[in-house]
C-alpha positions in Angstrom: 0.0 0.0 0.0 1.4 3.3 -1.1 1.2 6.8 0.5 -0.6 8.3 -2.6 -3.2 5.6 -2.3 -3.8 6.4 1.4 -3.8 10.2 0.7 -6.5 9.7 -2.0 -9.2 8.7 0.6 -10.8 12.2 0.5 -10.8 12.2 -3.3 -12.4 8.8 -3.3 -15.1 9.9 -0.9 -15.9 13.1 -2.7 -16.0 11.4 -6.2 -18.1 8.5 -4.8 -20.6 10.9 -3.2 -20.8 13.0 -6.4 -21.6 9.8 -8.4 -24.2 8.7 -6.0 -25.9 12.1 -6.0 -26.4 11.9 -9.7 -28.2 8.6 -9.6 -32.0 8.6 -9.7 -34.2 6.6 -7.3 -34.5 3.1 -8.9 -37.9 1.7 -9.8 -37.8 -2.0 -9.0 -40.1 -4.6 -10.5 -40.4 -6.5 -7.2 -40.1 -6.0 -3.5 -36.6 -6.7 -2.1 -36.8 -9.3 0.7 -33.0 -9.9 1.1 -29.7 -8.6 -0.2 -26.6 -10.5 -1.1 -23.3 -8.6 -1.6 -20.8 -10.7 -3.6 -17.1 -10.1 -3.9 -13.7 -11.4 -3.0 -10.6 -9.8 -1.4 -10.8 -6.1 -0.8 -14.2 -6.0 -2.4 -15.6 -8.5 0.0 -14.1 -6.5 2.9 -15.9 -3.4 1.6 -19.1 -5.4 1.5 -18.6 -6.7 5.0 -18.1 -3.1 6.3 -21.4 -2.0 4.6 -23.0 -5.2 6.0 -22.1 -4.0 9.5 -23.9 -0.7 8.8 -26.9 -2.7 7.5 -27.3 -4.6 10.7 -28.3 -1.3 12.4 -30.0 0.4 9.4 -31.6 -2.2 7.0 -35.1 -3.6 7.4 -34.2 -6.6 5.3 -31.3 -9.1 5.8 -28.0 -8.2 4.1 -25.5 -11.0 3.5 -21.9 -11.0 2.3 -20.9 -13.9 0.0 -17.5 -14.8 -1.3 -18.3 -17.8 -3.5 -19.3 -18.4 -7.2 -22.3 -20.4 -6.0 -25.0 -18.3 -4.5 -26.9 -19.3 -1.4 -30.1 -21.4 -1.9 -32.5 -18.6 -0.8 -31.5 -16.3 -3.7 -34.5 -15.8 -6.0 -36.7 -13.1 -7.7 -37.0 -11.1 -4.5 -33.3 -11.0 -3.9 -31.1 -8.0 -4.8 -27.6 -9.3 -5.7 -24.8 -6.7 -5.9 -21.6 -8.0 -7.5 -18.5 -6.1 -6.6 -15.3 -6.4 -8.6 -13.1 -3.4 -9.3 -11.1 -5.2 -12.0 -14.2 -6.9 -13.3 -12.3 -10.1 -13.8 -12.8 -12.0 -10.5 -14.1 -15.4 -11.7 -16.1 -16.1 -8.5 -17.9 -12.8 -8.6 -18.6 -13.1 -12.3 -20.0 -16.6 -12.0 -22.2 -15.4 -9.1 -23.5 -12.5 -11.2 -24.5 -14.8 -14.0 -26.2 -17.2 -11.6 -28.1 -14.3 -10.1 -29.8 -13.5 -13.4 -30.4 -17.2 -14.1 -32.3 -17.4 -10.9 -34.3 -14.3 -11.7 -32.7 -12.1 -9.0 -32.3 -8.4 -9.3 -28.7 -7.6 -10.1 -26.5 -4.5 -9.7 -22.8 -4.5 -10.6 -20.0 -2.3 -9.0 -17.0 -2.6 -11.3 -14.3 -0.6 -13.1 -14.2 -2.7 -16.2 -13.4 -6.2 -17.5 -15.8 -9.0 -18.0 -18.3 -7.9 -15.3 -18.8 -4.4 -16.9 -19.4 -6.0 -20.4 -21.7 -8.6 -18.9 -23.7 -6.0 -17.1 -24.0 -3.8 -20.1 -25.1 -6.7 -22.3 -27.6 -7.9 -19.8 -29.0 -4.4 -19.5 -29.5 -4.2 -23.2 -31.3 -7.6 -23.3 -33.1 -7.1 -20.0 -36.3 -9.0 -19.4 -37.3 -6.9 -16.4 -34.4 -7.5 -14.1 -32.6 -4.2 -13.4 -28.9 -4.4 -14.0 -26.7 -1.4 -13.0 -23.2 -1.2 -14.3 -21.0 1.3 -12.3 -18.1 2.5 -14.5 -14.7 3.4 -13.2 -13.8 6.8 -12.0 -10.9 8.4 -13.9 -7.8 8.8 -11.9 -8.4 5.9 -9.5 -7.7 3.0 -11.9 -3.9 3.2 -11.6 -3.9 2.2 -7.9 -2.6 -1.3 -7.1 -5.5 -2.0 -4.8 -9.3 -1.4 -5.2 -10.2 2.1 -3.8 -11.9 1.1 -0.6 -13.4 4.5 0.2 -14.9 4.8 -3.3 -16.3 1.3 -3.2 -17.9 2.0 0.2 -19.7 5.1 -1.2 -20.9 3.2 -4.2 -22.3 0.3 -2.2 -24.0 2.6 0.3 -25.4 4.7 -2.6 -26.8 1.6 -4.3 -28.5 0.4 -1.1 -30.0 3.8 -0.6 -31.1 4.0 -4.2 -32.9 0.6 -3.8 -34.6 1.6 -0.5 -32.4 -0.5 1.8 -30.9 2.5 3.6 -33.1 5.5 4.5 -30.7 8.1 5.8 -29.9 11.2 3.8 -26.7 10.1 2.1 -25.5 13.6 1.2 -25.7 14.8 4.8 -24.1 11.6 6.3 -21.3 11.3 3.8 -20.5 15.1 3.7 -20.2 14.9 7.5 -17.7 12.1 7.2 -15.8 14.0 4.5 -15.6 17.1 6.7 -14.3 14.9 9.6 -11.6 13.5 7.4 -10.6 16.9 6.2 -10.2 18.2 9.7 -8.6 15.2 11.2 -6.3 13.9 8.5 -3.1 14.8 10.2 -4.2 13.4 13.6 -5.2 10.2 11.9 -1.7 9.7 10.5 -0.1 10.7 13.8 -2.3 8.2 15.8 -1.6 5.5 13.2 2.1 5.9 13.5 2.0 5.6 17.3 -0.2 2.5 17.0 2.3 0.9 14.6 5.1 1.4 17.1 3.4 -0.9 19.5 2.8 -3.7 16.9 6.3 -4.4 15.7 7.5 -7.9 16.4 4.2 -8.7 18.1 1.1 -10.6 17.2 -1.7 -8.1 17.2 -5.0 -9.3 18.7 -7.7 -6.8 17.8 -11.1 -6.6 19.4 -14.1 -4.4 18.6 -17.9 -4.3 18.5 -19.5 -6.7 16.0 -20.6 -3.7 13.9 -16.9 -3.2 13.1 -16.2 -6.8 12.0 -15.5 -5.7 8.4 -13.2 -2.9 9.6 -11.2 -5.5 11.6 -11.0 -7.8 8.7 -9.7 -5.0 6.6 -6.9 -4.3 9.1 -6.0 -8.0 9.3 -5.8 -8.2 5.5 -3.5 -5.1 5.4 -1.3 -6.5 8.1 -1.0 -9.7 6.1 -0.5 -8.2 2.7 1.5 -5.0 3.4 3.4 -6.0 6.6 3.7 -9.8 6.1 2.6 -10.0 9.7 0.1 -12.3 11.4 -2.8 -10.9 13.3 -5.9 -12.2 15.0 -9.2 -10.3 15.1 -12.5 -11.0 16.9 -15.7 -9.1 17.8 -17.9 -8.6 20.9 -20.2 -9.6 22.3 -20.0 -12.9 20.4 -17.9 -14.8 19.4 -15.2 -12.8 21.1 -16.6 -13.3 24.6 -16.2 -17.1 24.3 -12.6 -16.6 23.3 -11.6 -14.7 26.5 -11.3 -17.9 28.5 -8.5 -19.1 26.2 -6.1 -16.4 27.3 -4.0 -18.8 29.5 -2.0 -20.9 27.1 0.5 -21.0 25.6 2.1 -18.5 27.9 5.1 -17.9 25.6 2.9 -16.9 22.8 0.6 -14.7 24.9 3.6 -12.5 26.0 4.4 -11.8 22.3 0.9 -10.3 21.7 -0.3 -6.7 21.6 -4.0 -6.4 22.4 -5.7 -3.7 20.4 -9.1 -2.5 21.7 -11.2 -0.4 19.2 -13.8 1.4 21.3 -16.4 3.8 19.9 -19.6 5.6 21.1 -21.6 3.2 18.9 -20.5 0.1 20.9 -23.3 -2.0 22.5 -23.4 -2.2 26.3 -22.4 -5.9 26.2 -19.4 -5.0 24.1 -18.4 -2.4 26.7 -18.5 -5.0 29.4 -16.4 -7.4 27.4 -13.8 -4.7 26.8 -13.6 -4.1 30.6 -13.1 -7.9 31.0 -10.2 -7.7 28.5 -8.6 -4.9 30.4 -8.8 -6.7 33.7 -8.1 -10.4 32.8 -6.5 -10.5 29.3 -4.2 -7.5 29.2 -2.1 -8.7 32.2 -1.3 -12.0 30.3 -0.4 -10.2 27.0 2.7 -8.4 25.9 0.9 -5.0 25.9 -2.2 -3.1 25.0 -3.1 -0.3 22.6 -6.4 1.4 23.1 -7.9 3.0 20.0 -10.7 5.2 21.3 -12.7 6.9 18.5 -14.3 9.9 20.0 -14.8 11.8 16.7 -17.9 11.2 14.6 -21.5 10.6 15.7 -22.6 7.8 13.3 -21.5 4.3 12.7 -20.6 5.4 9.2 -18.3 8.2 10.5 -16.6 5.9 13.0 -16.1 3.0 10.5 -14.6 5.2 7.8 -12.3 6.9 10.4 -11.2 3.4 11.7 -10.5 2.1 8.2 -8.3 5.1 7.4 -6.5 4.9 10.8 -5.8 1.2 10.5 -4.7 1.5 6.8 -2.2 4.1 7.8 -1.0 2.0 10.7 -0.4 -0.9 8.4 1.6 1.5 6.1 3.8 2.7 8.9 4.3 -0.9 10.3 5.2 -2.2 6.8 7.9 0.6 6.6 9.2 -0.2 10.1 9.3 -4.0 9.4 11.4 -3.4 6.3 14.0 -1.6 8.5 14.1 -4.2 11.3 16.5 -7.1 11.2 15.0 -10.6 10.9 13.9 -12.2 14.2 14.9 -15.9 14.5 14.1 -16.7 18.1 10.3 -16.7 17.8 9.0 -18.7 14.8 5.8 -16.8 14.4 7.8 -13.7 13.4 10.7 -15.1 11.4 11.1 -13.5 8.0 12.7 -15.1 5.0 
């Protein structure tokens, strides 16, 4: 992950919002009873983050799927959103084709490739199933990774367009953009401090279940960018069940750093679990890093802020790991 990619977050959010504001309200032929977001890799992570928002906002179930074979319940009253920035992810493309075969309503978020062509051809030959092809935004295609902030705005915009989300998107996302604009320096500074506590350690990250996608994103960035293992889990479940395991093996536990992501949106049960971690888990670990998000008032604000913070932390940790000598005494952290 490069610095220009991270510094483009504001651009991604602004362009994504501008695109969404230009889209008319969709007229669907059937009632939506469930939604399936299909993608792999970074696209699946974006879908999982949006799925976390849907738990608190959507009146219909929203599932995230990472396979070419769709779940059995998909049918005419299902909205399937296929997400592939390249347009050439085989699992996503197969799922999109199967969605139309089952008579589901289909939307495609893509920057080109097979999926864009498929969506355009399906739209031209549509038998009543709405197919929306989202074209790439100029200036973002050159990045080595899918633009996570832009994908999030598109997914949210589509779900609002189809009546799944009811909040005023312009107001919510402009609030998030203003927050980023004001806090960009502080995000980077906090991320660099967080990275300092994660070097040569196994990060174990906990948060409320609404932030499961955010944690998955952080775990992926630590794996890909830093070549460093990490463990993530959410409260109240299944993370609460895991807390009793913080006894063995002791040598491994002392090489961990516990990262606690806490926000004003956390459920009361999550807050209790966090306190249990502080009292019973942290003493057995190799250290703790508290990430308290106090800026932002909505789950959307807090999630976007956390994604940016963790992405910057992975960037700084990757830089630091390159400058550290190999560690041979503890096999979990040995580098080739």
